[in-house]
C-alpha positions in Angstrom: -53.5 -10.9 -90.3 -56.9 -11.7 -88.7 -58.6 -14.0 -91.3 -57.3 -16.4 -93.9 -59.7 -18.1 -96.3 -58.1 -20.9 -98.4 -60.5 -21.1 -101.4 -58.4 -22.3 -104.3 -59.4 -25.5 -106.0 -59.4 -27.6 -109.2 -61.3 -30.5 -110.6 -59.8 -32.3 -113.5 -57.4 -29.7 -114.6 -55.5 -30.1 -117.9 -52.4 -31.3 -116.1 -51.7 -34.3 -113.9 -49.0 -32.9 -111.6 -48.0 -29.6 -110.1 -44.6 -27.9 -110.8 -43.3 -29.9 -107.7 -44.5 -33.2 -109.3 -47.4 -33.7 -106.9 -50.8 -35.0 -108.0 -52.7 -31.9 -109.2 -55.8 -32.2 -107.0 -54.1 -33.0 -103.8 -51.2 -30.6 -104.6 -53.4 -27.6 -105.3 -56.6 -28.2 -103.2 -54.7 -29.4 -100.1 -51.0 -29.1 -100.1 -51.0 -25.5 -101.4 -53.3 -24.4 -98.7 -51.3 -26.3 -96.0 -48.1 -24.7 -97.2 -49.4 -21.2 -97.4 -50.9 -21.5 -93.9 -47.5 -22.7 -92.6 -45.7 -19.8 -94.1 -48.2 -17.5 -92.4 -48.4 -19.3 -89.1 -46.4 -16.8 -87.0 -48.6 -13.9 -88.2 -51.8 -15.9 -87.7 -50.9 -17.0 -84.2 -49.8 -13.6 -83.0 -53.1 -12.1 -84.1 -55.2 -15.1 -82.9 -56.5 -15.4 -86.4 -59.3 -17.4 -87.9 -58.5 -19.9 -90.7 -61.1 -21.2 -93.1 -60.6 -23.8 -95.7 -63.1 -24.5 -98.4 -63.8 -28.2 -98.9 -66.7 -30.2 -100.2 -69.2 -32.8 -99.1 -67.6 -35.0 -101.7 -65.0 -35.9 -99.1 -67.5 -38.6 -97.7 -67.0 -40.6 -101.0 -63.3 -41.4 -100.5 -61.2 -42.2 -97.4 -57.6 -41.6 -96.7 -56.0 -44.7 -95.3 -52.5 -45.5 -93.9 -51.6 -46.9 -97.3 -52.0 -43.4 -98.8 -49.4 -42.1 -96.4 -46.6 -44.5 -96.9 -43.4 -44.2 -98.9 -40.8 -41.5 -99.3 -43.3 -39.5 -101.3 -46.6 -40.7 -99.9 -49.1 -42.4 -102.3 -51.7 -39.7 -101.7 -49.5 -37.2 -103.6 -48.7 -39.5 -106.6 -50.5 -39.0 -109.8 -52.6 -42.1 -110.7 -51.0 -44.6 -113.1 -54.2 -44.6 -115.3 -56.4 -41.6 -115.6 -58.7 -42.8 -118.3 -61.9 -41.1 -117.1 -62.0 -37.4 -117.8 -62.9 -36.4 -114.2 -60.8 -37.8 -111.4 -63.4 -37.5 -108.7 -61.5 -39.9 -106.3 -58.5 -37.5 -106.1 -60.7 -34.6 -105.8 -62.6 -36.3 -103.0 -59.4 -37.3 -101.2 -58.1 -33.7 -101.4 -61.3 -32.5 -99.7 -61.0 -35.1 -96.9 -57.4 -33.8 -96.4 -58.6 -30.3 -96.1 -61.0 -31.3 -93.3 -58.3 -33.1 -91.5 -56.0 -30.1 -92.0 -58.2 -27.6 -90.1 -59.0 -30.0 -87.3 -55.3 -30.7 -86.7 -54.3 -27.0 -87.1 -56.5 -25.7 -84.3 -55.4 -28.6 -82.1 -51.7 -27.8 -82.6 -52.3 -24.0 -82.3 -54.9 -23.3 -79.7 -54.4 -19.6 -80.4 -56.1 -20.2 -83.7 -59.7 -20.9 -84.6 -61.0 -22.3 -87.9 -63.4 -24.4 -89.9 -63.8 -26.3 -93.1 -66.7 -25.3 -95.3 -68.9 -27.0 -97.9 -70.0 -24.1 -100.2 -72.8 -26.1 -102.0 -73.3 -26.4 -105.7 -72.6 -23.1 -107.3 -71.8 -21.7 -110.7 -68.0 -21.3 -110.8 -65.2 -22.1 -113.2 -64.2 -25.3 -111.3 -65.0 -27.4 -114.3 -63.5 -25.0 -116.9 -61.2 -27.7 -118.2 -63.9 -30.4 -118.5 -64.4 -32.2 -121.8 -67.0 -34.6 -123.2 -70.0 -35.4 -121.0 -68.9 -33.4 -118.0 -68.7 -30.4 -120.2 -72.2 -31.0 -121.5 -73.5 -31.4 -117.9 -71.8 -28.2 -116.9 -73.4 -26.3 -119.7 -76.9 -27.7 -118.7 -76.7 -26.9 -115.0 -74.5 -23.8 -114.7 -77.4 -21.4 -115.8 -79.6 -22.5 -113.0 -77.1 -22.7 -110.2 -76.6 -19.9 -107.6 -73.6 -17.7 -108.1 -70.3 -17.5 -106.2 -71.8 -14.9 -103.7 -74.2 -17.6 -102.4 -71.3 -20.1 -102.3 -69.3 -17.7 -100.2 -72.0 -17.2 -97.5 -70.8 -20.1 -95.2 -67.2 -19.1 -95.5 -68.1 -15.5 -94.5 -70.2 -16.8 -91.7 -67.4 -19.0 -90.4 -64.9 -16.2 -90.7 -66.9 -13.9 -88.6 -69.1 -15.9 -86.2 -68.3 -17.2 -82.7 -67.4 -20.8 -83.3 -67.1 -21.9 -79.7 -67.1 -25.7 -79.3 -67.6 -26.0 -83.1 -64.0 -24.8 -83.6 -62.3 -26.9 -86.2 -65.6 -28.3 -87.4 -67.1 -28.7 -90.9 -69.9 -26.3 -91.9 -72.6 -26.4 -94.5 -75.4 -23.8 -95.0 -73.9 -21.7 -92.2 -74.4 -24.5 -89.7 -72.1 -27.2 -88.2 -72.4 -30.3 -90.3 -72.6 -33.5 -88.4 -70.1 -35.9 -89.8 -71.0 -39.7 -89.7 -69.6 -41.6 -86.8 -66.2 -43.1 -87.6 -65.6 -40.8 -90.7 -62.7 -39.0 -89.0 -59.7 -41.0 -87.9 -57.5 -39.1 -85.5 -54.5 -41.3 -86.2 -54.7 -40.7 -89.9 -55.3 -37.0 -89.2 -52.0 -36.7 -87.2 -50.1 -38.8 -89.7 -51.3 -36.7 -92.7 -50.1 -33.6 -90.9 -46.7 -35.1 -90.2 -46.1 -36.3 -93.8 -47.3 -33.0 -95.2 -45.0 -31.0 -93.0 -42.1 -33.2 -94.3 -43.1 -32.5 -97.9 -43.3 -28.7 -97.2 -39.7 -28.9 -95.9 -38.6 -30.5 -99.2 -40.2 -27.8 -101.4 -39.4 -24.8 -99.2 -36.9 -22.5 -101.0 -33.3 -22.3 -99.6 
């Protein structure tokens, strides 16, 4: 297994939690990718593979704090008590920040691996297929003029095949390393997120 591209994602799906009772955005966009990669780690390490995880620039709009990572089941993975607005952008944004932390920590813990997180840009996909009301109207207006998934895949393909060098573990946009604002990445939170996610994976792992 030489290349793994984690590309699954949802935005405001018609359900609040996954089958394992985790908040849907974080459960699918982040935890699912993390768990799959863990299951494949031996194969990936043995082949010195490349791991790419699709994220989004929206990660800049929300921040994972220590409060999100406390509790028997950390708050980051809880469904919100009140989801009154049809699009839960905050949970979507948090899931994207988690994906960036994931790749950074992955290549630190497994030096045999290389990887990157990727912002695909605004493209015409089915990400908002479950949207209703105003978001559904906005999607109908903009989808016809947005580039297709082939354009959105360009940076993922670039990162899967290019020499990353010192950019290993970095975040890419438009086939270039994206400079993250100073202070945006907290290495303590990054490590803590990895540890609590590993603990959750152990809970859901089949006997």
